[in-house]
C-alpha positions in Angstrom: 120.2 -18.1 -180.2 116.8 -17.3 -181.2 114.1 -16.1 -179.1 111.6 -18.7 -177.9 107.7 -17.8 -178.5 105.5 -19.7 -176.5 102.5 -21.4 -178.4 99.1 -20.6 -176.7 97.5 -23.6 -175.7 94.8 -22.9 -177.8 96.7 -23.1 -180.8 97.9 -26.6 -179.9 94.7 -28.0 -178.8 93.2 -26.9 -182.4 96.0 -28.4 -184.2 95.7 -31.7 -182.3 92.1 -32.0 -183.0 92.8 -31.0 -186.5 94.4 -34.4 -186.9 92.3 -36.4 -185.1 89.2 -35.2 -186.9 90.4 -34.5 -190.6 87.0 -34.5 -191.8 86.2 -31.3 -190.1 87.2 -27.6 -190.2 87.9 -26.5 -186.4 88.4 -22.8 -185.4 87.6 -20.5 -182.3 85.9 -17.5 -182.9 87.1 -13.8 -181.4 84.2 -14.5 -178.9 85.7 -17.7 -177.7 83.2 -19.7 -179.3 84.6 -23.4 -180.5 83.3 -24.4 -184.0 83.6 -27.2 -186.3 82.3 -27.3 -189.7 81.7 -30.6 -191.3 78.6 -33.0 -191.9 76.9 -30.6 -189.8 77.8 -27.5 -187.9 78.9 -27.4 -184.3 79.3 -24.4 -182.0 79.7 -24.4 -178.5 81.5 -22.4 -175.5 84.5 -25.0 -174.6 86.9 -27.1 -175.8 85.4 -30.1 -173.8 82.0 -29.2 -175.3 83.4 -29.6 -178.6 85.5 -32.5 -178.3 82.2 -34.0 -176.8 80.1 -32.7 -179.8 82.7 -34.4 -182.4 82.8 -37.5 -180.4 79.0 -37.6 -180.8 78.9 -36.3 -184.3 81.7 -38.4 -185.8 82.0 -42.0 -183.6 84.4 -43.5 -186.3 87.1 -40.5 -186.0 86.9 -40.7 -182.3 87.6 -44.5 -182.3 90.4 -43.9 -185.0 91.8 -41.0 -182.5 91.7 -43.4 -179.4 93.3 -46.1 -181.5 96.4 -43.6 -182.6 96.6 -42.6 -179.1 96.3 -45.9 -177.5 93.4 -45.1 -175.7 91.0 -47.7 -174.5 87.8 -47.2 -176.7 84.3 -47.0 -175.2 
């Protein structure tokens, strides 16, 4: 059987956010800064901060994501 390699949580979170916010290029720098490049540049120190900033910058994508995930919309 093949050896299993765990996927780092950061990699999984980025993959999910890229699906939810396709108009943005998302990354984490070697210094742990979370970045989003799209209609504007977002640079924050945490994943939570990135999600909040993306929600503010792209409310339509947030609404689509909430619908796709079957979450209540604000």
